[in-house]
C-alpha positions as CSV (number, residue, x, y, z in Angstrom):
1,E,87.0,94.2,106.9
2,V,87.6,95.3,103.6
3,Q,90.9,94.6,101.7
4,L,92.2,97.0,99.2
5,V,94.6,96.4,96.2
6,E,95.9,99.1,94.2
7,S,97.5,99.2,90.6
8,G,98.7,101.1,87.6
9,G,101.5,102.7,88.8
10,D,104.3,103.2,86.3
11,L,107.4,105.3,84.9
12,V,106.0,108.1,82.6
13,Q,107.3,111.3,81.1
14,P,106.1,114.5,82.5
15,G,102.9,115.6,80.5
16,E,101.7,112.1,80.2
17,S,98.8,110.4,81.7
18,L,97.9,107.6,84.4
19,R,95.1,105.8,86.1
20,L,95.5,104.0,89.1
21,S,93.0,101.2,90.3
22,C,92.3,100.2,93.7
23,V,89.7,97.0,94.0
24,A,88.0,96.3,96.8
25,S,87.2,92.5,98.4
26,G,85.8,91.3,101.4
27,G,83.4,94.2,101.5
28,T,81.9,96.9,99.2
29,Y,83.9,99.9,98.4
30,N,80.6,101.8,98.3
31,D,80.0,101.2,102.0
32,Y,83.1,103.5,102.8
33,C,84.6,107.0,102.4
34,M,87.2,106.3,100.0
35,G,90.2,108.3,99.5
36,W,93.5,108.4,97.6
37,F,96.8,109.5,99.4
38,R,100.3,109.5,98.2
39,Q,103.8,109.9,99.9
40,A,106.9,111.2,98.2
41,S,110.3,110.3,99.4
42,D,110.8,112.3,102.8
43,K,107.5,113.6,102.9
44,K,104.5,113.3,104.8
45,R,101.8,111.6,103.2
46,E,99.1,113.7,101.7
47,G,95.4,113.4,100.8
48,V,94.7,113.6,97.2
49,A,91.2,113.1,96.3
50,A,88.0,111.4,98.2
51,I,84.7,109.9,97.0
52,A,81.8,109.5,99.2
53,I,79.0,107.1,98.7
54,D,76.9,109.5,97.1
55,G,79.5,110.1,94.7
56,D,80.5,113.4,96.0
57,T,84.3,114.0,95.6
58,T,86.9,116.1,97.1
59,Y,90.5,117.5,95.9
60,A,93.5,118.6,97.4
61,D,93.6,122.3,95.9
62,S,96.8,121.8,94.2
63,L,95.4,119.0,92.4
64,K,91.9,120.3,91.0
65,G,91.9,120.0,87.3
66,R,94.4,117.2,86.8
67,F,93.2,114.5,88.9
68,T,89.8,112.7,88.8
69,V,88.4,110.2,91.2
70,S,85.7,107.8,90.0
71,S,83.9,104.6,91.2
72,D,82.5,101.6,89.2
73,N,80.1,99.5,91.0
74,A,80.3,96.5,88.7
75,A,84.0,96.3,89.5
76,N,83.8,97.1,93.0
77,A,86.9,99.7,92.3
78,I,87.6,103.5,92.4
79,Y,89.9,105.0,89.9
80,L,92.2,108.1,90.0
81,Q,93.1,109.3,86.6
82,M,96.0,111.4,86.5
83,D,96.6,114.0,83.8
84,S,99.4,116.4,82.8
85,L,101.8,114.6,85.1
86,K,104.5,116.5,86.6
87,P,108.0,115.3,88.3
88,E,106.4,116.5,91.5
89,D,103.7,113.9,91.2
90,T,106.0,111.3,91.8
91,A,104.9,109.5,95.0
92,V,103.9,106.2,96.2
93,Y,99.8,106.4,95.9
94,Y,97.5,104.6,98.2
95,C,93.9,103.7,98.6
96,A,92.0,103.7,101.9
97,A,88.8,103.3,103.2
98,A,86.9,105.2,105.9
99,P,83.7,105.0,107.9
100,F,81.1,106.5,105.3
101,D,80.0,109.3,107.6
102,V,83.9,110.8,107.2
103,C,82.6,111.9,103.8
104,I,79.3,112.6,104.3
105,L,79.5,114.6,107.4
106,N,82.7,116.2,106.1
107,L,84.8,115.0,109.3
108,G,87.9,115.2,107.6
109,R,88.5,113.7,104.3
110,F,92.0,114.3,104.1
111,Q,92.9,113.0,108.0
112,R,94.8,110.0,107.7
113,V,93.7,108.8,111.2
114,N,90.1,108.7,109.7
115,Y,91.1,106.0,107.3
116,K,91.2,102.4,109.0
117,Q,91.9,100.0,105.8
118,W,95.1,101.0,103.5
119,G,96.0,99.2,100.3
120,Q,99.8,98.3,99.7
121,G,100.4,101.3,97.6
122,T,101.6,101.6,93.9
123,Q,104.6,103.5,92.6
124,V,104.4,106.4,90.4
125,T,107.4,107.9,89.0
126,V,107.2,111.1,86.7
127,S,110.5,111.6,84.7
């Protein structure tokens, strides 16, 4: 099974940017549908972005235009570029892996139940 490790979370001011990284080991990220989720205090974990093995991307409607998901084959990693950050973006951000057909067949790219491997999360605070 692939193991996932996120990094890049930090305390930033509103309007600033951050790039989160998710490095995969024990497998290749490109064999999976990869997703970014976030969970704010006292709220449910929600889907942020997903990237398929063919590079197709999906974003939560409220985040389109500010967040960008990308991948790097050489680094075996995916990234989440977050721009124009707002206080409401404060959350723990998680990277997760689902079977590749979740993305390819659009079987629920933001359905948590589809994702079998999760990272430990990285804290993003916008204040």
